[in-house]
PyMOL Python script that loads the backbone (N, CA, C, O; Angstrom):
from pymol import cmd

cmd.read_pdbstr("""\
ATOM      1  N   MET A   1      82.240  72.386 100.319  1.00  0.00           N
ATOM      2  CA  MET A   1      82.344  72.057  98.923  1.00  0.00           C
ATOM      3  C   MET A   1      82.984  70.228  98.890  1.00  0.00           C
ATOM      4  O   MET A   1      83.776  69.546  99.541  1.00  0.00           O
ATOM      5  N   PRO A   2      81.966  70.033  97.584  1.00  0.00           N
ATOM      6  CA  PRO A   2      82.533  68.863  97.276  1.00  0.00           C
ATOM      7  C   PRO A   2      83.906  68.174  96.719  1.00  0.00           C
ATOM      8  O   PRO A   2      84.343  67.027  96.634  1.00  0.00           O
ATOM      9  N   ILE A   3      84.402  69.639  96.350  1.00  0.00           N
ATOM     10  CA  ILE A   3      85.760  69.185  96.235  1.00  0.00           C
ATOM     11  C   ILE A   3      87.188  69.343  97.360  1.00  0.00           C
ATOM     12  O   ILE A   3      87.732  70.380  97.739  1.00  0.00           O
ATOM     13  N   ILE A   4      87.491  68.036  97.668  1.00  0.00           N
ATOM     14  CA  ILE A   4      88.686  68.050  98.907  1.00  0.00           C
ATOM     15  C   ILE A   4      89.946  68.358  98.306  1.00  0.00           C
ATOM     16  O   ILE A   4      90.133  67.978  97.150  1.00  0.00           O
ATOM     17  N   VAL A   5      90.861  69.003  98.929  1.00  0.00           N
ATOM     18  CA  VAL A   5      91.964  69.357  98.325  1.00  0.00           C
ATOM     19  C   VAL A   5      92.953  68.776  99.783  1.00  0.00           C
ATOM     20  O   VAL A   5      92.923  69.121 100.964  1.00  0.00           O
ATOM     21  N   ASP A   6      93.798  67.747  99.030  1.00  0.00           N
ATOM     22  CA  ASP A   6      94.822  67.074  99.946  1.00  0.00           C
ATOM     23  C   ASP A   6      96.078  67.457  99.632  1.00  0.00           C
ATOM     24  O   ASP A   6      96.864  66.550  99.356  1.00  0.00           O
ATOM     25  N   ILE A   7      96.488  68.636  99.604  1.00  0.00           N
ATOM     26  CA  ILE A   7      97.690  68.984  99.817  1.00  0.00           C
ATOM     27  C   ILE A   7      98.444  68.501 100.731  1.00  0.00           C
ATOM     28  O   ILE A   7      99.494  67.878 100.573  1.00  0.00           O
ATOM     29  N   ASP A   8      97.628  68.938 102.238  1.00  0.00           N
ATOM     30  CA  ASP A   8      98.511  68.569 103.204  1.00  0.00           C
ATOM     31  C   ASP A   8      99.139  66.846 103.274  1.00  0.00           C
ATOM     32  O   ASP A   8     100.290  66.476 103.506  1.00  0.00           O
ATOM     33  N   VAL A   9      98.095  66.146 103.024  1.00  0.00           N
ATOM     34  CA  VAL A   9      98.424  64.351 102.311  1.00  0.00           C
ATOM     35  C   VAL A   9      99.942  64.590 101.755  1.00  0.00           C
ATOM     36  O   VAL A   9     100.965  64.158 102.287  1.00  0.00           O
ATOM     37  N   MET A  10      99.877  65.192 100.843  1.00  0.00           N
ATOM     38  CA  MET A  10     100.751  64.649  99.934  1.00  0.00           C
ATOM     39  C   MET A  10     102.598  65.637 100.546  1.00  0.00           C
ATOM     40  O   MET A  10     103.747  65.256 100.326  1.00  0.00           O
ATOM     41  N   LEU A  11     102.216  66.653 101.158  1.00  0.00           N
ATOM     42  CA  LEU A  11     103.091  67.401 101.704  1.00  0.00           C
ATOM     43  C   LEU A  11     103.828  66.530 103.049  1.00  0.00           C
ATOM     44  O   LEU A  11     105.007  66.548 103.403  1.00  0.00           O
ATOM     45  N   ALA A  12     102.660  65.775 103.635  1.00  0.00           N
ATOM     46  CA  ALA A  12     103.418  64.943 105.034  1.00  0.00           C
ATOM     47  C   ALA A  12     104.088  63.783 104.351  1.00  0.00           C
ATOM     48  O   ALA A  12     105.154  63.335 104.775  1.00  0.00           O
ATOM     49  N   ARG A  13     103.391  63.225 103.156  1.00  0.00           N
ATOM     50  CA  ARG A  13     104.348  62.238 101.977  1.00  0.00           C
ATOM     51  C   ARG A  13     105.592  62.031 101.814  1.00  0.00           C
ATOM     52  O   ARG A  13     106.313  61.040 101.931  1.00  0.00           O
ATOM     53  N   ARG A  14     105.844  63.704 101.364  1.00  0.00           N
ATOM     54  CA  ARG A  14     107.060  64.418 100.957  1.00  0.00           C
ATOM     55  C   ARG A  14     108.339  64.738 102.103  1.00  0.00           C
ATOM     56  O   ARG A  14     109.556  64.877 101.974  1.00  0.00           O
ATOM     57  N   LYS A  15     107.336  64.779 103.356  1.00  0.00           N
ATOM     58  CA  LYS A  15     108.044  65.680 104.387  1.00  0.00           C
ATOM     59  C   LYS A  15     108.938  67.023 104.173  1.00  0.00           C
ATOM     60  O   LYS A  15     110.089  67.390 104.408  1.00  0.00           O
ATOM     61  N   MET A  16     107.692  67.569 103.564  1.00  0.00           N
ATOM     62  CA  MET A  16     108.322  68.960 102.952  1.00  0.00           C
ATOM     63  C   MET A  16     107.132  70.410 103.692  1.00  0.00           C
ATOM     64  O   MET A  16     105.913  70.294 103.820  1.00  0.00           O
ATOM     65  N   GLN A  17     107.706  71.269 103.949  1.00  0.00           N
ATOM     66  CA  GLN A  17     107.007  72.221 104.786  1.00  0.00           C
ATOM     67  C   GLN A  17     105.817  73.332 103.695  1.00  0.00           C
ATOM     68  O   GLN A  17     105.915  73.510 102.481  1.00  0.00           O
ATOM     69  N   VAL A  18     105.037  73.767 104.399  1.00  0.00           N
ATOM     70  CA  VAL A  18     104.327  74.495 103.505  1.00  0.00           C
ATOM     71  C   VAL A  18     105.246  75.487 102.793  1.00  0.00           C
ATOM     72  O   VAL A  18     105.277  75.457 101.563  1.00  0.00           O
ATOM     73  N   GLY A  19     105.894  76.242 103.372  1.00  0.00           N
ATOM     74  CA  GLY A  19     106.493  77.684 102.937  1.00  0.00           C
ATOM     75  C   GLY A  19     107.418  76.828 102.142  1.00  0.00           C
ATOM     76  O   GLY A  19     107.188  77.126 100.970  1.00  0.00           O
ATOM     77  N   ALA A  20     108.188  76.072 102.174  1.00  0.00           N
ATOM     78  CA  ALA A  20     108.814  75.793 100.765  1.00  0.00           C
ATOM     79  C   ALA A  20     108.321  74.956  99.734  1.00  0.00           C
ATOM     80  O   ALA A  20     108.925  74.727  98.685  1.00  0.00           O
ATOM     81  N   LEU A  21     107.032  74.428 100.102  1.00  0.00           N
ATOM     82  CA  LEU A  21     106.322  74.632  98.705  1.00  0.00           C
ATOM     83  C   LEU A  21     106.016  75.605  98.037  1.00  0.00           C
ATOM     84  O   LEU A  21     106.286  75.678  96.838  1.00  0.00           O
ATOM     85  N   ALA A  22     105.171  76.862  98.935  1.00  0.00           N
ATOM     86  CA  ALA A  22     105.085  77.710  98.131  1.00  0.00           C
ATOM     87  C   ALA A  22     106.148  78.529  97.386  1.00  0.00           C
ATOM     88  O   ALA A  22     105.904  79.006  96.278  1.00  0.00           O
ATOM     89  N   GLU A  23     107.569  78.721  98.126  1.00  0.00           N
ATOM     90  CA  GLU A  23     108.239  79.054  97.296  1.00  0.00           C
ATOM     91  C   GLU A  23     109.149  78.613  96.453  1.00  0.00           C
ATOM     92  O   GLU A  23     109.947  79.327  95.844  1.00  0.00           O
ATOM     93  N   ARG A  24     109.034  77.074  96.371  1.00  0.00           N
ATOM     94  CA  ARG A  24     109.374  76.078  94.987  1.00  0.00           C
ATOM     95  C   ARG A  24     108.048  76.504  94.026  1.00  0.00           C
ATOM     96  O   ARG A  24     108.390  76.733  92.866  1.00  0.00           O
ATOM     97  N   ILE A  25     106.890  76.623  94.236  1.00  0.00           N
ATOM     98  CA  ILE A  25     105.810  76.663  93.299  1.00  0.00           C
ATOM     99  C   ILE A  25     105.553  78.290  92.914  1.00  0.00           C
ATOM    100  O   ILE A  25     104.869  78.546  91.924  1.00  0.00           O
ATOM    101  N   GLY A  26     106.044  79.226  93.617  1.00  0.00           N
ATOM    102  CA  GLY A  26     106.258  80.490  93.302  1.00  0.00           C
ATOM    103  C   GLY A  26     104.729  81.321  93.311  1.00  0.00           C
ATOM    104  O   GLY A  26     104.170  82.034  92.477  1.00  0.00           O
ATOM    105  N   ILE A  27     104.338  80.824  94.768  1.00  0.00           N
ATOM    106  CA  ILE A  27     102.952  81.766  95.343  1.00  0.00           C
ATOM    107  C   ILE A  27     103.047  82.000  96.619  1.00  0.00           C
ATOM    108  O   ILE A  27     103.881  81.470  97.352  1.00  0.00           O
ATOM    109  N   THR A  28     102.506  82.516  96.841  1.00  0.00           N
ATOM    110  CA  THR A  28     102.948  83.051  98.568  1.00  0.00           C
ATOM    111  C   THR A  28     102.507  82.299  99.686  1.00  0.00           C
ATOM    112  O   THR A  28     101.358  81.888  99.529  1.00  0.00           O
ATOM    113  N   PRO A  29     103.022  81.986 100.741  1.00  0.00           N
ATOM    114  CA  PRO A  29     102.445  80.950 101.670  1.00  0.00           C
ATOM    115  C   PRO A  29     100.804  81.389 102.063  1.00  0.00           C
ATOM    116  O   PRO A  29      99.896  80.598 102.316  1.00  0.00           O
ATOM    117  N   ALA A  30     100.746  82.496 102.040  1.00  0.00           N
ATOM    118  CA  ALA A  30      99.186  82.867 102.115  1.00  0.00           C
ATOM    119  C   ALA A  30      97.979  82.549 100.829  1.00  0.00           C
ATOM    120  O   ALA A  30      96.749  82.528 100.865  1.00  0.00           O
ATOM    121  N   ASN A  31      98.840  82.352  99.865  1.00  0.00           N
ATOM    122  CA  ASN A  31      97.571  82.405  99.266  1.00  0.00           C
ATOM    123  C   ASN A  31      97.576  80.562  98.798  1.00  0.00           C
ATOM    124  O   ASN A  31      96.642  79.974  98.254  1.00  0.00           O
ATOM    125  N   LEU A  32      99.014  79.918  99.240  1.00  0.00           N
ATOM    126  CA  LEU A  32      99.042  78.569  99.262  1.00  0.00           C
ATOM    127  C   LEU A  32      98.183  77.962 100.435  1.00  0.00           C
ATOM    128  O   LEU A  32      97.534  76.918 100.376  1.00  0.00           O
ATOM    129  N   ALA A  33      98.299  78.799 101.493  1.00  0.00           N
ATOM    130  CA  ALA A  33      96.933  78.296 102.436  1.00  0.00           C
ATOM    131  C   ALA A  33      95.645  78.244 102.187  1.00  0.00           C
ATOM    132  O   ALA A  33      94.941  77.273 102.468  1.00  0.00           O
ATOM    133  N   VAL A  34      95.243  79.299 101.637  1.00  0.00           N
ATOM    134  CA  VAL A  34      93.758  79.268 100.865  1.00  0.00           C
ATOM    135  C   VAL A  34      93.525  78.158 100.160  1.00  0.00           C
ATOM    136  O   VAL A  34      92.448  77.602 100.378  1.00  0.00           O
ATOM    137  N   LEU A  35      94.271  77.671  99.348  1.00  0.00           N
ATOM    138  CA  LEU A  35      94.433  76.850  98.205  1.00  0.00           C
ATOM    139  C   LEU A  35      94.042  75.276  99.318  1.00  0.00           C
ATOM    140  O   LEU A  35      93.093  74.520  99.112  1.00  0.00           O
ATOM    141  N   LYS A  36      94.563  75.203  99.895  1.00  0.00           N
ATOM    142  CA  LYS A  36      95.118  73.811 100.938  1.00  0.00           C
ATOM    143  C   LYS A  36      94.253  74.049 101.951  1.00  0.00           C
ATOM    144  O   LYS A  36      93.986  73.088 102.673  1.00  0.00           O
ATOM    145  N   ASN A  37      93.660  75.281 102.223  1.00  0.00           N
ATOM    146  CA  ASN A  37      92.219  74.493 103.364  1.00  0.00           C
ATOM    147  C   ASN A  37      91.048  74.670 102.950  1.00  0.00           C
ATOM    148  O   ASN A  37      90.090  74.892 103.691  1.00  0.00           O
ATOM    149  N   GLY A  38      90.996  74.574 101.459  1.00  0.00           N
ATOM    150  CA  GLY A  38      89.959  74.544 100.422  1.00  0.00           C
ATOM    151  C   GLY A  38      89.081  75.668 100.707  1.00  0.00           C
ATOM    152  O   GLY A  38      87.962  75.367 101.123  1.00  0.00           O
ATOM    153  N   ARG A  39      89.254  76.437 100.621  1.00  0.00           N
ATOM    154  CA  ARG A  39      88.854  78.164 100.671  1.00  0.00           C
ATOM    155  C   ARG A  39      88.950  78.810  98.962  1.00  0.00           C
ATOM    156  O   ARG A  39      88.299  79.747  98.501  1.00  0.00           O
ATOM    157  N   ALA A  40      89.887  78.033  98.325  1.00  0.00           N
ATOM    158  CA  ALA A  40      89.861  78.629  96.627  1.00  0.00           C
ATOM    159  C   ALA A  40      88.633  78.669  95.830  1.00  0.00           C
ATOM    160  O   ALA A  40      88.204  77.515  95.848  1.00  0.00           O
ATOM    161  N   LYS A  41      87.848  79.409  95.140  1.00  0.00           N
ATOM    162  CA  LYS A  41      87.376  79.069  93.996  1.00  0.00           C
ATOM    163  C   LYS A  41      87.879  78.627  92.711  1.00  0.00           C
ATOM    164  O   LYS A  41      87.146  78.114  91.865  1.00  0.00           O
ATOM    165  N   ALA A  42      89.041  78.807  92.566  1.00  0.00           N
ATOM    166  CA  ALA A  42      89.655  78.316  91.295  1.00  0.00           C
ATOM    167  C   ALA A  42      91.039  77.799  91.596  1.00  0.00           C
ATOM    168  O   ALA A  42      91.518  77.996  92.712  1.00  0.00           O
ATOM    169  N   VAL A  43      91.529  77.323  90.915  1.00  0.00           N
ATOM    170  CA  VAL A  43      93.214  76.973  90.489  1.00  0.00           C
ATOM    171  C   VAL A  43      93.595  77.176  88.918  1.00  0.00           C
ATOM    172  O   VAL A  43      93.048  76.813  87.877  1.00  0.00           O
ATOM    173  N   ARG A  44      94.721  77.885  89.195  1.00  0.00           N
ATOM    174  CA  ARG A  44      95.153  77.852  87.967  1.00  0.00           C
ATOM    175  C   ARG A  44      96.065  76.658  87.044  1.00  0.00           C
ATOM    176  O   ARG A  44      97.078  76.132  87.506  1.00  0.00           O
ATOM    177  N   PHE A  45      95.703  76.451  86.141  1.00  0.00           N
ATOM    178  CA  PHE A  45      96.464  75.199  85.661  1.00  0.00           C
ATOM    179  C   PHE A  45      97.974  74.908  86.088  1.00  0.00           C
ATOM    180  O   PHE A  45      98.551  73.914  86.529  1.00  0.00           O
ATOM    181  N   THR A  46      98.484  76.611  85.666  1.00  0.00           N
ATOM    182  CA  THR A  46      99.862  76.392  86.074  1.00  0.00           C
ATOM    183  C   THR A  46     100.387  76.430  87.408  1.00  0.00           C
ATOM    184  O   THR A  46     101.606  76.501  87.565  1.00  0.00           O
ATOM    185  N   THR A  47      99.475  76.383  88.548  1.00  0.00           N
ATOM    186  CA  THR A  47      99.777  76.496  89.685  1.00  0.00           C
ATOM    187  C   THR A  47      99.355  74.664  89.851  1.00  0.00           C
ATOM    188  O   THR A  47     100.066  74.093  90.679  1.00  0.00           O
ATOM    189  N   LEU A  48      98.491  73.935  89.275  1.00  0.00           N
ATOM    190  CA  LEU A  48      97.944  72.581  89.469  1.00  0.00           C
ATOM    191  C   LEU A  48      99.414  71.866  88.866  1.00  0.00           C
ATOM    192  O   LEU A  48      99.854  70.811  89.322  1.00  0.00           O
ATOM    193  N   GLU A  49      99.799  72.318  88.225  1.00  0.00           N
ATOM    194  CA  GLU A  49     100.812  71.898  87.043  1.00  0.00           C
ATOM    195  C   GLU A  49     102.483  71.944  88.216  1.00  0.00           C
ATOM    196  O   GLU A  49     103.160  70.978  88.567  1.00  0.00           O
ATOM    197  N   ALA A  50     102.685  73.383  88.537  1.00  0.00           N
ATOM    198  CA  ALA A  50     103.846  73.349  89.376  1.00  0.00           C
ATOM    199  C   ALA A  50     103.509  72.093  90.714  1.00  0.00           C
ATOM    200  O   ALA A  50     103.975  70.954  90.743  1.00  0.00           O
ATOM    201  N   LEU A  51     102.650  72.673  91.656  1.00  0.00           N
ATOM    202  CA  LEU A  51     102.228  71.489  92.818  1.00  0.00           C
ATOM    203  C   LEU A  51     102.636  70.226  92.103  1.00  0.00           C
ATOM    204  O   LEU A  51     103.659  69.693  92.531  1.00  0.00           O
ATOM    205  N   CYS A  52     102.089  69.716  91.203  1.00  0.00           N
ATOM    206  CA  CYS A  52     102.363  68.199  90.603  1.00  0.00           C
ATOM    207  C   CYS A  52     103.796  67.895  90.216  1.00  0.00           C
ATOM    208  O   CYS A  52     104.262  66.791  90.499  1.00  0.00           O
ATOM    209  N   GLU A  53     104.582  68.876  89.538  1.00  0.00           N
ATOM    210  CA  GLU A  53     105.867  68.726  89.330  1.00  0.00           C
ATOM    211  C   GLU A  53     106.783  68.811  90.528  1.00  0.00           C
ATOM    212  O   GLU A  53     107.828  68.165  90.438  1.00  0.00           O
ATOM    213  N   VAL A  54     106.494  69.739  92.020  1.00  0.00           N
ATOM    214  CA  VAL A  54     107.097  69.745  93.156  1.00  0.00           C
ATOM    215  C   VAL A  54     106.866  68.605  93.871  1.00  0.00           C
ATOM    216  O   VAL A  54     107.876  68.058  94.313  1.00  0.00           O
ATOM    217  N   LEU A  55     105.828  68.107  94.101  1.00  0.00           N
ATOM    218  CA  LEU A  55     105.544  67.022  94.800  1.00  0.00           C
ATOM    219  C   LEU A  55     105.375  65.543  94.253  1.00  0.00           C
ATOM    220  O   LEU A  55     104.852  64.576  94.807  1.00  0.00           O
ATOM    221  N   GLU A  56     105.952  65.644  93.036  1.00  0.00           N
ATOM    222  CA  GLU A  56     106.072  64.471  92.087  1.00  0.00           C
ATOM    223  C   GLU A  56     104.622  63.337  91.949  1.00  0.00           C
ATOM    224  O   GLU A  56     104.680  62.113  91.840  1.00  0.00           O
ATOM    225  N   CYS A  57     103.536  64.090  91.990  1.00  0.00           N
ATOM    226  CA  CYS A  57     102.023  63.476  92.197  1.00  0.00           C
ATOM    227  C   CYS A  57     101.678  64.130  90.517  1.00  0.00           C
ATOM    228  O   CYS A  57     102.243  64.785  89.642  1.00  0.00           O
ATOM    229  N   GLN A  58     100.122  63.323  90.833  1.00  0.00           N
ATOM    230  CA  GLN A  58      99.497  63.558  89.890  1.00  0.00           C
ATOM    231  C   GLN A  58      98.269  64.270  90.394  1.00  0.00           C
ATOM    232  O   GLN A  58      98.005  64.140  91.589  1.00  0.00           O
ATOM    233  N   PRO A  59      97.309  65.172  89.462  1.00  0.00           N
ATOM    234  CA  PRO A  59      96.374  65.972  90.168  1.00  0.00           C
ATOM    235  C   PRO A  59      95.167  65.071  90.580  1.00  0.00           C
ATOM    236  O   PRO A  59      94.195  65.827  90.580  1.00  0.00           O
ATOM    237  N   GLY A  60      94.894  64.212  90.820  1.00  0.00           N
ATOM    238  CA  GLY A  60      94.266  63.466  91.500  1.00  0.00           C
ATOM    239  C   GLY A  60      94.648  63.058  92.952  1.00  0.00           C
ATOM    240  O   GLY A  60      93.854  62.892  93.878  1.00  0.00           O
ATOM    241  N   ASP A  61      95.911  62.934  92.988  1.00  0.00           N
ATOM    242  CA  ASP A  61      96.367  62.850  94.177  1.00  0.00           C
ATOM    243  C   ASP A  61      96.096  63.886  95.338  1.00  0.00           C
ATOM    244  O   ASP A  61      96.049  63.719  96.557  1.00  0.00           O
ATOM    245  N   LEU A  62      95.889  65.303  94.354  1.00  0.00           N
ATOM    246  CA  LEU A  62      95.399  66.629  95.452  1.00  0.00           C
ATOM    247  C   LEU A  62      94.561  66.965  95.336  1.00  0.00           C
ATOM    248  O   LEU A  62      94.267  67.778  96.213  1.00  0.00           O
ATOM    249  N   LEU A  63      93.315  66.683  94.131  1.00  0.00           N
ATOM    250  CA  LEU A  63      92.468  66.905  94.361  1.00  0.00           C
ATOM    251  C   LEU A  63      91.152  65.761  94.228  1.00  0.00           C
ATOM    252  O   LEU A  63      91.344  64.899  93.370  1.00  0.00           O
ATOM    253  N   ARG A  64      89.911  65.678  94.951  1.00  0.00           N
ATOM    254  CA  ARG A  64      89.304  64.606  95.300  1.00  0.00           C
ATOM    255  C   ARG A  64      87.746  65.212  95.268  1.00  0.00           C
ATOM    256  O   ARG A  64      87.510  66.189  95.980  1.00  0.00           O
ATOM    257  N   TRP A  65      86.609  64.599  94.390  1.00  0.00           N
ATOM    258  CA  TRP A  65      85.537  64.865  94.775  1.00  0.00           C
ATOM    259  C   TRP A  65      84.801  64.226  95.896  1.00  0.00           C
ATOM    260  O   TRP A  65      85.099  63.049  96.101  1.00  0.00           O
ATOM    261  N   GLU A  66      83.923  64.748  96.644  1.00  0.00           N
ATOM    262  CA  GLU A  66      82.821  64.067  97.497  1.00  0.00           C
ATOM    263  C   GLU A  66      81.484  64.494  97.382  1.00  0.00           C
ATOM    264  O   GLU A  66      81.355  65.686  97.663  1.00  0.00           O
ATOM    265  N   PRO A  67      80.138  63.741  96.965  1.00  0.00           N
ATOM    266  CA  PRO A  67      79.281  64.499  97.049  1.00  0.00           C
ATOM    267  C   PRO A  67      79.006  64.942  98.399  1.00  0.00           C
ATOM    268  O   PRO A  67      79.438  64.440  99.436  1.00  0.00           O
ATOM    269  N   GLU A  68      78.035  66.201  98.237  1.00  0.00           N
ATOM    270  CA  GLU A  68      77.659  66.967  99.386  1.00  0.00           C
ATOM    271  C   GLU A  68      76.111  65.988  99.919  1.00  0.00           C
ATOM    272  O   GLU A  68      75.180  65.499  99.279  1.00  0.00           O
ATOM    273  N   SER A  69      76.425  66.036 101.260  1.00  0.00           N
ATOM    274  CA  SER A  69      74.879  65.489 101.931  1.00  0.00           C
ATOM    275  C   SER A  69      73.655  66.222 101.328  1.00  0.00           C
ATOM    276  O   SER A  69      73.819  67.403 101.023  1.00  0.00           O
ATOM    277  N   PRO A  70      72.259  65.562 101.093  1.00  0.00           N
ATOM    278  CA  PRO A  70      71.617  66.302 100.625  1.00  0.00           C
ATOM    279  C   PRO A  70      71.174  67.167 102.011  1.00  0.00           C
ATOM    280  O   PRO A  70      71.368  66.897 103.196  1.00  0.00           O
ATOM    281  N   ALA A  71      70.535  68.257 101.408  1.00  0.00           N
ATOM    282  CA  ALA A  71      69.937  69.174 102.465  1.00  0.00           C
ATOM    283  C   ALA A  71      68.501  68.482 102.836  1.00  0.00           C
ATOM    284  O   ALA A  71      67.725  67.901 102.078  1.00  0.00           O
ATOM    285  N   GLY A  72      68.386  68.736 104.302  1.00  0.00           N
ATOM    286  CA  GLY A  72      67.254  67.992 104.639  1.00  0.00           C
ATOM    287  C   GLY A  72      67.237  66.454 104.378  1.00  0.00           C
ATOM    288  O   GLY A  72      66.141  65.895 104.344  1.00  0.00           O
ATOM    289  N   GLY A  73      67.940  66.010 104.263  1.00  0.00           N
ATOM    290  CA  GLY A  73      67.758  64.121 104.050  1.00  0.00           C
ATOM    291  C   GLY A  73      68.422  63.790 104.743  1.00  0.00           C
ATOM    292  O   GLY A  73      69.139  62.883 104.320  1.00  0.00           O
ATOM    293  N   GLY A  74      68.755  64.364 106.663  1.00  0.00           N
ATOM    294  CA  GLY A  74      69.088  63.588 107.384  1.00  0.00           C
ATOM    295  C   GLY A  74      68.074  64.003 108.373  1.00  0.00           C
ATOM    296  O   GLY A  74      67.102  64.606 107.919  1.00  0.00           O
ATOM    297  N   ALA A  75      68.139  63.741 109.919  1.00  0.00           N
ATOM    298  CA  ALA A  75      67.439  63.651 110.945  1.00  0.00           C
ATOM    299  C   ALA A  75      67.455  65.319 111.463  1.00  0.00           C
ATOM    300  O   ALA A  75      68.419  66.072 111.606  1.00  0.00           O
ATOM    301  N   PRO A  76      66.056  65.552 111.667  1.00  0.00           N
ATOM    302  CA  PRO A  76      66.284  67.102 112.165  1.00  0.00           C
ATOM    303  C   PRO A  76      67.011  67.119 113.251  1.00  0.00           C
ATOM    304  O   PRO A  76      67.269  66.241 114.075  1.00  0.00           O
ATOM    305  N   SER A  77      67.443  68.699 113.120  1.00  0.00           N
ATOM    306  CA  SER A  77      68.421  69.311 114.403  1.00  0.00           C
ATOM    307  C   SER A  77      68.201  69.142 115.618  1.00  0.00           C
ATOM    308  O   SER A  77      67.393  70.020 115.921  1.00  0.00           O
ATOM    309  N   GLY A  78      68.433  68.545 116.487  1.00  0.00           N
ATOM    310  CA  GLY A  78      68.051  68.435 117.906  1.00  0.00           C
ATOM    311  C   GLY A  78      67.173  67.032 118.341  1.00  0.00           C
ATOM    312  O   GLY A  78      66.605  66.874 119.422  1.00  0.00           O
ATOM    313  N   ALA A  79      67.212  66.108 117.265  1.00  0.00           N
ATOM    314  CA  ALA A  79      66.371  64.974 117.098  1.00  0.00           C
ATOM    315  C   ALA A  79      67.599  63.401 117.989  1.00  0.00           C
ATOM    316  O   ALA A  79      67.185  62.243 118.027  1.00  0.00           O
TER     317      ALA A  79
END
""", "prot")
cmd.dss("prot")
cmd.show_as("cartoon", "prot")
cmd.util.cbc("prot")
cmd.orient("prot")
């Protein structure tokens, strides 16, 4: 997926544990883990707002886009 979630980076900068963040933004640690690990298909703006408020950051500090490598554009497997 070309959207990269950098919650881990902000947690480390703020010296905060995942459980504490989940509690402060009002979601379960399991749901935060889904978001943090890039497995979420969507993010509510209210959740994004709460993340930014608690972590004292901007949405761009948490989310970034990286282009996918083109399919078949590289060397063949096993080469």
